[in-house]
Steps between C-alpha positions, in 0.01 A plus 500: 500500500560281801656650809871435534629570850870577551716366781449822696124500450461753219233402250703504177185502289422847637857634468581736212842340444338159453211636297734698273670176396197271487281748312782627278448864592616763253834670559314826568288341774803327658697826493217678679484239778881484529512878546231490770670210684846662469371805684273315744763246605804729464656290225607754235664240273184291453421456132212347310718191442567464874128508563428169325450191719380140462445460875757411764410131500575474129835437338432792266564872508478669841424855607822666614410479872393135479858414402618631838209375714621314810164324541526364145863390550409320823208316338700392197751349742 
């Protein structure tokens, strides 16, 4: 997989939200990561569906925080 760098500099190809979508992770695996991220980032409503992302430079599905990212909004103009 080629590196895909987001507007803010995160390497999407190393991000679990991106990998979950690209590699079609099982619901069980996505639930596990969503639970860890919900606790780690104090986002109790995060679900396995909210975890999926095509990368912020795509026109596809975005991770819940990418939808609110000011850096992304600024770069999309």
